[in-house]
N, C-alpha and C positions, 0 to 999 in steps of 0.2 A: 504494501499500500505507500502509497505517497507519503502520506503522516512521518512513516515510519523510517525515510531517509533521512542521511546524514546530512547537513550543511556543507556545502561545495561537493556535493558528488550527483552526478550527471546523471537522465535517465532518461525513456523512450517509454511514454506510454503504450499501452500493448491491449489494456481493455478498459472501457469505463461504464457501466453496471449503473445504469440508471437509462429513464426513460428519451421518450425525446425530448420534450423541455429544457433536461437538465441537456443534452448531446446539443442542440441547437446553442444554449446560453454558454458552454464551451467554446463552440465555436465561434460564438460572436468577439470572446475572448484570446482567440489565435489557436486551445487545443485541442487536440484531437488525435484520436489514435494513430498513432507513427510522429506525434510530434512530440521535437527532444526539445528538454527540460531541465535546465539548473536550480536546487534547492540552495535559494539565497539566505531563508532564517524560518526560524517555528516561533510563528506569535500563541502562543496557549499549544490548544489542541488540531491548530491552526497551520500552513502554510504561505510562504509567498518563493513566487520563485521566480526562475527567470525564459521568457520561452521567445525565440527570433526578435530578442532586444528588448520584451517590453515585461515587467514588473504586473505580477500577479499575485492577489491576495486570494486567498483558496480558503475555507473554511472548515471546520472537521466535520463535518457530515459531506460533504463533495469530497475532501482529501480521499476519503475512506475508501470511493467509489472509484478510483482511479487504481489500476492497474499497472507500476511502473519498470519498467527492467533493468537494473541499473546500467552503467557503463561504463567503460574504464578510460578514464581521460589523459592520452600521453600527450608529455610537454614537446612543446615545440623546439624543434633545434634551433 
């Protein structure tokens, strides 16, 4: 789940458990299945992420519905 990832980690959204209204809301914020995100910080049980250069605050109830596969980020040479 998204809210279990560590600050500074990167991942790809692999599944969104929710109805059409949630999918539309997340898509309007730039988050959909396949989106790459970075965890910026936690706000209570919610989380703030960066996706395509945009900071997005996601509350606990929505963060629990997002499945994210962690990515290994390699430093630039």
